[in-house]
C-alpha positions as CSV (number, residue, x, y, z in Angstrom):
1,M,236.9,133.8,45.2
2,S,236.6,133.4,49.0
3,H,235.7,130.1,50.6
4,Q,234.2,129.8,54.0
5,I,235.5,126.9,56.1
6,A,233.6,125.8,59.2
7,V,236.1,124.8,61.9
8,I,234.9,122.4,64.6
9,E,237.6,121.2,67.0
10,G,235.4,118.9,69.0
11,D,236.9,117.0,71.9
12,G,240.2,115.7,73.1
13,I,243.1,116.0,70.7
14,G,240.7,117.6,68.2
15,R,241.4,120.8,70.1
16,E,245.1,120.4,69.3
17,V,245.2,119.0,65.7
18,I,242.6,121.2,64.2
19,P,244.4,124.4,65.1
20,A,247.6,122.8,63.7
21,A,245.8,122.2,60.4
22,V,244.4,125.7,60.3
23,D,247.9,127.1,60.9
24,V,249.1,125.1,57.8
25,L,246.2,126.4,55.7
26,E,246.7,130.0,56.8
27,S,250.4,129.8,55.9
28,L,249.4,129.3,52.2
29,D,247.9,132.8,52.1
30,L,244.7,131.7,50.3
31,D,241.4,133.5,50.4
32,L,239.9,131.2,53.1
33,D,237.6,132.5,55.8
34,F,237.7,130.3,58.9
35,V,234.6,130.3,61.1
36,E,234.7,128.4,64.4
37,A,231.9,126.4,66.0
38,E,231.5,123.9,68.9
39,A,230.4,120.3,69.1
40,G,231.0,117.3,71.2
41,D,231.1,116.2,74.9
42,T,232.1,119.6,76.3
43,V,229.4,121.6,74.6
44,K,226.8,119.0,75.6
45,A,227.8,119.2,79.2
46,E,227.4,123.0,79.0
47,T,224.3,123.3,76.8
48,G,222.7,119.9,76.8
49,E,223.3,119.6,73.0
50,A,226.3,117.7,71.5
51,L,225.6,119.5,68.1
52,P,224.1,122.9,68.5
53,Q,221.8,123.9,65.7
54,E,224.1,126.8,64.8
55,T,227.0,124.4,64.3
56,Y,224.9,122.2,62.0
57,D,223.7,125.2,60.0
58,L,227.3,126.6,59.7
59,A,228.5,123.2,58.3
60,A,225.5,123.2,55.9
61,E,226.1,126.7,54.7
62,S,229.9,126.7,54.4
63,D,232.0,125.6,51.4
64,A,233.7,122.9,53.5
65,T,234.1,121.8,57.1
66,L,237.2,120.8,59.0
67,F,236.3,118.6,62.0
68,G,238.5,117.1,64.8
69,A,236.9,114.4,66.9
70,A,234.1,113.8,69.4
71,G,234.1,111.5,72.4
72,E,231.1,109.8,73.9
73,T,228.8,112.0,71.8
74,A,230.5,110.9,68.5
75,A,227.3,109.4,67.0
76,D,225.4,112.6,67.9
77,V,227.9,114.8,66.2
78,I,229.6,113.2,63.2
79,L,226.5,111.5,61.7
80,P,224.4,114.7,61.7
81,L,227.4,116.7,60.4
82,R,227.7,114.3,57.5
83,D,224.0,114.8,56.9
84,A,224.5,118.6,57.0
85,V,226.9,118.4,54.0
86,D,224.8,115.8,52.2
87,S,227.7,113.4,52.2
88,F,227.2,110.1,50.4
89,V,230.8,108.8,50.2
90,N,233.6,108.7,52.7
91,I,237.1,108.7,51.1
92,R,239.8,107.2,53.2
93,P,243.3,106.9,51.8
94,A,245.7,104.5,53.5
95,K,249.3,105.0,52.4
96,A,252.6,104.1,53.9
97,Y,255.1,106.9,53.9
98,P,259.0,106.8,53.8
99,G,260.5,107.2,57.2
100,V,257.5,105.6,59.0
101,D,258.0,102.1,60.5
102,A,255.0,100.6,58.6
103,V,254.1,96.9,59.0
104,R,253.4,96.8,55.2
105,P,255.4,99.7,53.6
106,E,254.0,98.8,50.1
107,T,250.4,99.8,51.3
108,D,248.8,102.4,49.1
109,L,245.1,102.2,48.6
110,V,241.9,104.2,48.9
111,F,238.6,103.1,50.5
112,L,235.4,104.5,49.0
113,R,232.8,103.9,51.7
114,E,229.1,104.3,51.5
115,N,228.3,107.0,54.0
116,T,224.6,107.2,54.8
117,E,223.2,103.7,55.3
118,G,223.9,100.2,56.7
119,V,223.9,99.7,60.5
120,Y,224.8,103.4,61.0
121,S,221.3,104.4,60.0
122,G,220.4,104.6,63.7
123,H,217.4,102.2,63.7
124,E,217.9,100.3,67.1
125,D,215.3,99.1,69.4
126,D,214.8,97.2,72.6
127,L,212.1,94.6,72.0
128,S,212.2,93.1,75.5
129,E,214.4,93.0,78.5
130,D,216.3,90.2,76.8
131,M,216.4,91.4,73.2
132,S,217.7,94.4,71.2
133,T,217.6,94.7,67.4
134,L,219.4,96.8,64.8
135,T,217.9,97.4,61.4
136,R,220.4,97.5,58.5
137,V,219.3,99.8,55.7
138,V,220.6,99.4,52.1
139,T,219.1,101.1,49.1
140,T,219.8,100.7,45.4
141,S,219.9,104.4,44.9
142,A,222.6,105.1,47.5
143,S,224.6,102.2,46.3
144,E,224.4,103.3,42.7
145,K,225.4,106.9,43.7
146,L,228.5,105.5,45.4
147,A,229.3,103.4,42.3
148,E,228.9,106.4,40.0
149,F,231.4,108.3,42.1
150,A,233.8,105.3,42.2
151,C,233.7,105.0,38.4
152,E,234.5,108.7,38.1
153,Y,237.2,108.4,40.7
154,V,239.1,105.6,39.0
155,A,238.7,107.3,35.6
156,D,240.4,110.4,36.9
157,G,243.3,108.4,38.4
158,D,245.7,105.8,37.3
159,N,243.5,102.8,38.2
160,A,241.5,100.8,35.7
161,G,239.0,99.5,38.1
162,F,238.1,98.8,41.8
163,S,237.4,96.0,44.2
164,V,233.9,95.6,45.7
165,V,234.1,94.3,49.2
166,H,231.0,92.9,50.8
167,K,229.4,89.9,52.7
168,A,226.6,89.1,50.3
169,N,227.1,85.3,50.9
170,V,225.5,85.8,54.3
171,M,223.7,89.2,54.2
172,R,222.0,88.2,50.9
173,K,219.3,90.9,50.8
174,T,221.3,93.9,52.0
175,D,224.9,93.3,50.8
176,G,223.4,91.5,47.9
177,R,221.6,94.6,46.9
178,F,224.7,96.7,47.4
179,R,226.9,94.4,45.4
180,D,224.4,94.1,42.5
181,A,223.9,97.8,42.3
182,V,227.6,98.7,42.3
183,L,228.5,96.0,39.8
184,G,225.7,97.1,37.6
185,V,226.8,100.7,37.4
186,A,230.5,99.6,36.9
187,D,229.4,97.4,34.0
188,E,227.4,100.2,32.4
189,H,230.6,102.4,32.5
190,G,232.9,99.6,31.4
191,V,234.9,99.7,34.6
192,D,236.7,96.5,35.7
193,T,235.8,95.2,39.1
194,D,236.6,92.2,41.3
195,E,234.6,91.0,44.3
196,V,236.1,90.1,47.7
197,L,234.2,88.9,50.8
198,M,235.0,91.3,53.6
199,D,236.5,88.6,56.0
200,A,238.7,87.3,53.2
201,F,239.7,90.9,52.4
202,A,240.8,91.4,56.1
203,T,243.3,88.5,55.6
204,R,244.4,89.3,52.1
205,I,245.2,93.0,52.9
206,C,247.5,92.0,55.7
207,L,249.3,89.4,53.6
208,D,249.6,91.4,50.4
209,P,248.1,95.0,50.4
210,G,249.7,95.7,47.1
211,Q,247.0,93.7,45.3
212,F,244.4,96.3,46.2
213,D,244.1,99.9,44.9
214,T,240.6,101.3,45.1
215,V,238.1,99.6,47.4
216,V,234.4,100.2,47.3
217,C,232.4,98.9,50.3
218,P,229.4,99.4,52.6
219,N,229.4,101.7,55.6
220,L,230.5,99.5,58.5
221,A,232.9,97.4,56.4
222,G,234.6,100.6,55.2
223,D,234.9,101.9,58.7
224,V,236.5,98.7,60.1
225,L,238.6,97.7,57.2
226,S,240.2,101.2,56.7
227,D,241.1,101.1,60.4
228,L,242.8,97.8,59.8
229,A,244.7,99.3,56.9
230,A,245.8,102.1,59.3
231,G,247.6,99.4,61.3
232,L,249.6,98.5,58.2
233,V,250.9,102.0,57.6
234,G,251.8,103.2,61.0
235,G,248.6,104.0,62.9
236,L,245.4,106.1,62.8
237,G,247.5,109.2,63.2
238,L,248.3,109.0,59.5
239,L,244.8,108.5,58.0
240,P,242.8,111.4,56.6
241,S,239.3,111.3,55.3
242,A,236.8,113.2,53.3
243,N,233.0,113.1,53.5
244,I,231.9,114.2,50.1
245,G,228.4,115.5,49.1
246,D,227.2,117.0,45.8
247,D,227.9,120.6,46.8
248,N,229.6,120.4,50.2
249,A,232.1,118.3,52.1
250,L,233.4,117.5,55.6
251,F,237.0,116.6,56.3
252,E,238.3,114.8,59.4
253,P,241.1,112.6,60.7
254,V,240.1,109.0,61.1
255,H,241.4,108.9,64.7
256,G,239.4,109.7,67.8
257,T,239.8,112.0,70.8
258,A,242.8,110.0,72.3
259,P,241.9,111.0,75.9
260,D,245.1,109.4,77.2
261,I,247.2,112.2,75.6
262,A,244.7,115.0,75.2
263,G,245.9,118.3,76.5
264,E,249.5,117.3,76.6
265,G,250.4,118.9,73.2
266,V,251.9,115.8,71.8
267,A,249.2,114.6,69.4
268,N,250.2,113.7,65.9
269,P,248.7,116.3,63.5
270,M,249.5,114.5,60.3
271,A,246.1,112.9,59.6
272,T,244.4,116.3,60.1
273,V,246.8,118.2,58.0
274,L,246.4,115.5,55.2
275,S,242.6,116.0,55.6
276,A,243.2,119.7,55.1
277,A,245.1,118.9,51.9
278,M,242.1,116.9,50.7
279,L,239.9,119.9,51.6
280,L,242.2,122.1,49.4
281,D,241.9,119.7,46.5
282,H,238.1,119.6,46.8
283,L,238.0,123.4,46.7
284,G,240.1,123.5,43.5
285,Y,243.5,124.4,45.1
286,S,245.2,121.3,43.6
287,E,248.6,122.8,43.5
288,E,248.5,123.9,47.2
289,S,247.1,120.5,48.1
290,D,250.1,118.8,46.5
291,R,252.4,121.2,48.3
292,V,250.9,120.3,51.7
293,E,251.0,116.6,51.0
294,T,254.7,116.8,49.9
295,A,255.6,118.8,53.0
296,V,254.0,116.1,55.2
297,E,255.9,113.4,53.3
298,T,259.1,115.3,53.8
299,V,258.6,115.8,57.5
300,L,257.6,112.1,58.0
301,A,260.8,111.1,56.2
302,E,263.2,113.5,57.9
303,G,261.5,114.4,61.1
304,P,260.5,115.7,63.5
305,R,258.0,113.1,64.5
306,T,255.6,112.6,67.4
307,A,255.9,109.8,69.9
308,D,253.4,107.5,68.1
309,L,255.8,107.5,65.2
310,G,258.9,106.9,67.3
311,G,259.9,110.5,67.8
312,D,259.8,113.0,70.7
313,A,258.5,116.1,69.0
314,N,255.3,117.9,70.2
315,T,252.4,118.9,68.0
316,D,253.6,122.5,67.5
317,E,257.1,121.4,66.5
318,V,255.7,119.0,63.8
319,T,253.3,121.6,62.6
320,Q,256.0,124.3,62.2
321,A,258.2,121.8,60.4
322,I,255.4,121.2,57.9
323,I,254.9,125.0,57.4
324,D,258.7,125.4,56.9
325,E,258.6,122.9,54.0
326,L,255.8,124.8,52.2
């Protein structure tokens, strides 16, 4: 069975790391059909639209999408793309790999982040010259859907339960609703949970990341705290992510466009290649997904590595090393 993959490089180093990931996927000789589309700052400058309708439609119609990064137009690109695939959860693994100089080498956890609501709902207004407001949206239905996914996720793995990270002691209505909905679903499924306030979590993960395994959190908290976890494992260049919907999905590295190195051919492709491995697993190619992840781990341990990881290799050299390990 053939699978159509929408390929959207975006801006900056997205134009370097996405081709690298596609090269890795093509080397596996699977029945994947890659269809390219444009989005981001460059296409907006040319057409006036950061996300052309044809790109949105391609993502919606494809079996999965592989996306790089967007610059100033990020909110106009990634949020609609997540909508195109009906994403409701963002999966962000944060794992320290052998050979990488990690601050906390014992780190190995996964963030399950609500992906449609919170302060990213887009409800901002200027009420006066002196005042702007932002409306935070949290619904029981979206929180429960995330919780159902989380219960299935831990049931399929080695974990008995998950941590619920929130700030319900202050945001009593919104995070209170989120917390109650998630805990209620977990209780129905007999899944063990523990609660951690998000500011306390930020401290505890730095001191002892091994105490956490699967973390369920609202949208903004998941965005910020997973980036914090990236600092523990060696940087954003190592964090993949998956935006999962009921019948579609979007895969992207956590990092941005890195304009300081864009165009130099030295970007770290690991996060994007690991995102591609998650794409393979989502499409049912679990064996090939494992092969890609193992190849990445081997290259991280033995080299070559890009400059952000202490090496001097370029993007193409690292990509070829991964392919050679497959």
